[in-house]
C-alpha positions in Angstrom: 23.0 16.2 54.2 22.7 12.9 56.0 24.0 10.1 53.8 21.4 7.5 52.8 23.3 4.9 54.8 23.0 6.9 57.9 19.3 6.8 58.0 17.1 4.1 59.6 17.3 1.3 57.1 13.6 0.4 57.9 12.4 4.0 57.2 10.0 4.3 54.3 11.2 6.6 51.6 9.0 8.6 49.3 10.6 8.5 45.8 10.5 11.7 43.7 7.5 11.8 41.5 8.2 15.0 39.4 12.0 15.0 39.0 12.7 15.7 35.3 9.3 17.5 35.0 9.1 20.3 37.6 12.8 20.5 38.2 16.0 18.8 36.9 16.5 15.1 37.6 20.2 15.3 37.3 21.7 16.0 40.8 24.4 18.4 39.7 22.1 20.3 37.4 19.5 20.6 40.2 22.1 21.7 42.8 23.3 24.3 40.3 19.9 25.8 39.5 18.8 26.0 43.1 22.1 27.7 44.0 21.6 30.2 41.1 18.1 31.0 42.2 19.3 31.7 45.7 22.2 33.8 44.5 19.7 36.0 42.7 17.2 36.1 45.4 15.7 39.3 46.9 17.9 40.7 49.7 16.4 39.4 53.0 15.0 41.8 55.6 17.1 40.3 58.4 14.0 39.3 60.4 13.6 35.7 61.4 10.6 34.1 59.6 8.2 31.8 61.5 6.6 30.8 58.3 6.9 31.4 54.5 4.6 30.9 51.6 6.4 29.4 48.6 5.1 28.4 45.1 5.2 24.9 43.7 5.1 25.2 40.0 7.9 24.1 37.6 11.1 25.9 38.5 11.3 27.6 35.1 8.1 29.5 36.2 8.3 29.8 39.9 11.8 28.8 41.1 13.0 32.3 41.6 9.9 33.2 43.7 10.4 30.1 45.8 14.1 31.1 46.3 13.0 34.6 47.4 10.8 33.1 50.1 13.5 30.6 51.3 16.2 33.2 51.3 14.4 35.2 54.0 15.1 32.2 56.3 18.5 31.3 55.0 20.7 33.0 57.6 18.6 31.9 60.5 18.8 28.7 62.6 16.1 26.1 62.6 15.9 22.6 64.0 12.7 21.5 62.4 11.0 22.4 59.1 7.3 21.8 58.5 6.3 21.4 54.9 2.6 21.9 54.3 1.3 20.7 50.9 -2.0 20.9 49.1 -4.0 18.0 47.7 -3.8 17.8 43.9 -4.0 14.1 43.4 -6.2 12.3 45.9 -9.9 12.9 45.2 -12.1 12.7 48.2 -9.3 13.0 50.8 -10.5 15.6 53.4 -8.2 15.0 56.3 -4.5 15.7 56.9 -1.8 13.1 55.9 1.5 13.3 57.6 4.2 11.3 55.8 5.6 8.7 58.2 8.9 8.2 56.4 11.6 10.2 54.6 11.5 12.2 51.4 13.9 11.7 48.5 15.0 14.0 45.7 18.0 13.8 43.3 19.9 15.6 46.0 19.5 12.7 48.4 17.2 11.8 51.3 15.9 14.2 53.9 15.0 12.7 57.2 11.6 13.1 58.8 11.2 13.9 62.5 9.3 10.7 63.3 8.4 11.8 66.9 6.8 15.0 65.7 5.0 13.2 62.9 3.6 10.6 65.4 2.5 13.3 67.8 0.5 14.9 65.0 -1.2 11.7 63.8 -2.0 10.7 67.4 -3.8 14.0 68.0 -6.9 13.7 65.9 -8.6 10.8 64.1 -8.5 12.6 60.7 -4.7 13.3 61.0 -3.4 10.2 59.4 -0.2 8.8 57.8 -1.6 7.8 54.4 1.4 7.4 52.1 -0.8 7.3 49.0 -1.8 10.9 49.4 1.9 11.9 49.1 2.9 9.4 46.3 2.2 11.7 43.3 1.8 15.0 45.1 4.3 17.6 43.9 3.5 20.5 46.2 5.8 19.3 48.9 8.4 17.6 46.7 9.4 20.8 44.9 10.2 22.6 48.2 12.6 19.9 49.4 15.6 20.8 47.2 15.6 24.3 48.7 15.5 22.8 52.2 18.3 20.3 51.4 20.4 23.2 50.0 19.9 25.7 52.8 19.3 23.4 55.8 21.0 20.1 55.0 21.0 18.6 58.5 17.5 19.7 59.6 14.7 17.2 59.9 11.3 17.8 58.3 7.7 16.9 58.7 5.6 16.8 55.5 1.8 17.1 55.7 -0.7 17.3 52.9 -3.9 19.1 53.9 -6.8 17.6 52.0 -9.2 20.4 51.8 -9.3 24.2 52.5 -11.8 23.8 55.3 -11.2 26.5 57.9 -12.3 24.3 60.8 -9.8 21.6 59.7 -7.0 24.1 59.1 -7.7 25.7 62.5 -7.6 22.3 64.3 -4.4 21.2 62.6 -2.8 24.6 63.0 -3.5 24.7 66.7 -2.2 21.1 67.2 0.9 21.8 65.2 1.7 24.9 67.2 1.4 23.0 70.4 3.5 20.1 69.2 6.4 22.4 67.9 6.2 25.2 70.5 9.6 24.3 72.0 11.4 23.9 68.7 13.1 26.4 66.4 10.6 25.8 63.6 10.1 27.1 60.1 6.7 26.4 58.5 6.6 26.3 54.7 3.2 26.7 53.1 3.2 25.5 49.5 0.8 27.4 47.3 0.5 29.0 43.9 -2.0 31.8 43.4 -4.5 32.5 40.6 -4.9 29.8 37.9 -5.6 30.6 34.3 -6.8 34.2 33.9 -5.0 36.4 31.6 -1.9 38.4 32.7 -3.6 41.6 33.6 -6.5 39.9 35.5 -3.9 37.7 37.4 -2.1 40.8 38.6 -5.3 42.3 39.9 -6.7 39.1 41.5 -3.4 38.1 43.1 -2.9 41.6 44.6 -6.2 41.3 46.4 -5.3 37.7 47.6 -1.9 38.8 48.8 -3.3 41.9 50.6 -5.7 39.5 52.4 -2.8 37.2 53.3 -0.9 40.1 54.8 -3.7 40.7 57.3 -2.8 37.4 59.0 -6.5 36.7 59.3 -7.5 33.4 57.6 -11.2 34.4 57.6 -10.4 37.5 55.5 -8.3 35.3 53.2 -11.0 32.8 52.7 -13.7 35.4 52.2 -11.6 37.4 49.7 -10.8 34.4 47.7 -14.5 33.2 47.6 -15.6 36.7 46.5 -13.1 36.7 43.6 -13.8 33.2 42.5 -17.5 34.0 42.1 -16.8 37.3 40.4 -17.0 36.3 36.8 -13.3 36.8 36.1 -12.7 35.0 32.8 -10.9 31.6 33.1 -10.2 32.0 36.8 -10.4 28.5 38.4 -8.9 29.3 41.8 -7.1 32.2 43.6 -4.8 29.9 45.6 -4.5 26.2 45.1 -2.7 26.0 48.5 -5.3 27.8 50.5 -5.3 25.1 53.1 -1.5 25.3 53.7 -1.7 29.1 53.7 -4.5 29.2 56.4 -2.8 26.5 58.5 0.5 28.2 58.3 -1.1 31.5 59.3 -2.9 29.9 62.3 0.2 28.1 63.5 2.5 31.1 63.0 0.2 33.4 65.0 0.1 30.8 67.8 3.9 30.8 67.8 4.0 34.6 68.1 3.9 35.9 64.5 2.3 39.3 64.3 3.4 40.7 61.0 3.6 39.6 57.3 5.6 40.8 54.4 5.3 40.3 50.6 8.8 39.4 49.4 8.0 39.2 45.6 5.3 38.4 43.1 5.3 37.2 39.5 3.2 35.0 37.3 3.9 32.5 34.5 3.5 35.3 32.0 6.7 36.8 33.3 8.6 33.7 32.3 10.4 33.7 28.9 8.5 30.5 28.2 5.1 31.6 29.5 2.0 32.8 27.7 0.2 35.9 28.9 -3.2 34.7 27.8 -3.4 31.9 30.5 -1.2 32.3 33.5 -0.6 31.1 37.1 0.4 33.5 39.8 3.2 33.0 42.4 3.9 34.9 45.6 6.7 34.8 48.2 5.4 35.8 51.7 6.9 35.7 55.1 5.3 35.8 58.6 7.5 37.2 61.3 
């Protein structure tokens, strides 16, 4: 991992917002828990992922699923990692915000590829570098310790996609694919699945959503989710809070040659020793090859 003093002293650094809440704030404890999740991860297929879907809840609920997703990429070489987050915190933001500086966690600072970030924000007027969109957003932050552990010297680009609008996701996905086409890139789409149905309903809803994702067709994903969200499933508020990152990753990965997808693992918060089965959130690890 680059030392903090090795980085551009003028670079902006996004401080961690959810350390001590979603994951341990103590560096040694965080390093230990991420390593443990990775040691217990599902055995990888051996194929090189172009993109993965990884959840972003508290590690006690979804850390193992996230590790299962990242472990598929662990033995492969990348020189750039794109972190696609969803917008939980900035009401009314409908564009894409690419963070212009570096990200920090208790494990240290991870450096942003400033050139790629600038190319993205130069491409379209609603692709911006609004730091405020990132300030309290956890969906990217919780992925960073896995990146720091597995790819300590690889630069990242962190982008929050403001809304699951297919036209926006298609534009950003196409631009992103063009900008990174000559790089060895891993795209990480940060998303949880169903929110707040009971355990049995979550399993049914999430299976349909994951089956749609495995088609690699964002229109099918969007249609499937809309159908389920209007289907009178008790307490279901969303099928995928990171639908925008999922669709964008899907579009970008296909442009970069991905033609197959695999479900690595699934669980929901009711599977956690500390989770209730009356009101759950779903988590899936998916790879695009």
